[in-house]
N, C-alpha and C positions, 0 to 999 in steps of 0.2 A: 230337769227330769223328763219333761215332755219330749225334748229333742232326743234323749236317749231312748225312750219308749218308741218314738217314731222311727229311729234307726233300727231297732229290733223288729218292728212291724214290717219295715221295708225288707229286711233280710228274710223274714219269714214268707212274705208275699212272693218275692222273687224266686226263692228256693223251692216253693211248693210246685213250681212248674218245671223244674229241671233237677238233674242229679246233683246232690250236694258233695262238695269236696271237703277234705279235712280243713282247708283254709276257711271255707264257709262255716263249718261247724265251730271252728275256733272263734271266728268273728261273732257268731251268734252267742257263744258262751260268754265272750268278753262283753258284748252289748248287754246281755242279761245280767251279768255280774254288776256292771256299772249301774244299770237300772235299779237292782236290789239295793246297792250301796246308797244311791241317791234316796230311795224310799226310806231306808233306815235313817239316813242323815236327816231327812225331813221330819220323820217321826220324833227323833231325839234332838234335832237341831244341832247335830255335829257335822262339821264339814267332811266331805268325802276326801280320800287321799288325793284324788285328781284336783279338787278345789284347793287343797293345802299346797300341793306342788305348784299349781298355777299362781297362787298367791306368793309363794316363796320365790318363784322365778321372776315374777313382776317386781318384787322387792329387790332382788339381786340386780336386775337390770337398772332399777332406779338408783341404787347405791352406786353401781358402776358409772352411770351417766353423770351422777353428781361429782364423783371423784375425777372423772375425765374432764369435766367442765371447770374444775378448779375449786369446787365447794371444799371448805376446809374446817368447818366447825361441827362438832358432834358432842354428845353427852353420853355418859355411862354412869348411872346412879347419880350420886352428888358430885361427880367429877366432870370437868369440862375438857374437851380434847381439841387440839389443833393438828391438822394434817398439813404437812409442808414437804417440799423437796428436802431431802436430808442434807444437813450441813456436815455430817460425819462420813457418809458414803455417797459420793457423787452418783447421780442417776437413780437413786433409791428414794423412797418415801419415808418420812419420819412421822410417827404418831406420838404426840407429847400430851401426857395427862396432867391436869392441874386440879388442885383442891384449894380450899381457902387460904392455905399457907404458901401456895406457889406451885411450881412444877414438881411432880412427885415421881414420875418415871417416863421413859419413852420406849418405843419399839421401832424397828426399821423393817421395811418390806421392799422387795426388789422391783416390783412392777404393779400396775394397776390391778391385775387379776389377783395377785397375792394380797394386796391392800384390801380389795373388796372382800375376799374370803375372810381376812382378819376382822374386818368390821362387822361382818355377818356373824362369824363364830363367836365374837366377843360381846355380842348384844349391844353394840354401840349404835346410837340413834342420831341421824342427822338433825341439826337444829340451825335455825337462822341466827346469825351472829348477834342481831339486836336483842335476842332473848338470853344471851349469856350473862351471868351475874359475876362470875369470878374473873374471867378474862374480859377486859374491856378496853 
């Protein structure tokens, strides 16, 4: 919040000495909006849209890095999931779901980007293999 306020102050200080352009006004409005959002978020302890987006972007990058590095174990509720190269479609990835009775379903994705999107959209969470209870 202090950084945003300082950005707004700098814009105001610089622009007091010269003619403001539309871009300058837009920057000031954006900085002010960001500052107000941060103040409100601080008051109510809600994350700002910027913080939410940054968090989601960091998580997306983490999941992508895990997938690219070969991490293969995930969970979704009480189901455990293994991600492997597809045995059905060469060059694709297979996501296989397990419950206490064994494999219950699978899905296939064409590449790392689609796999990452699938994991994020399905609320699948990475987990270390030693914490799996069903698949051992």
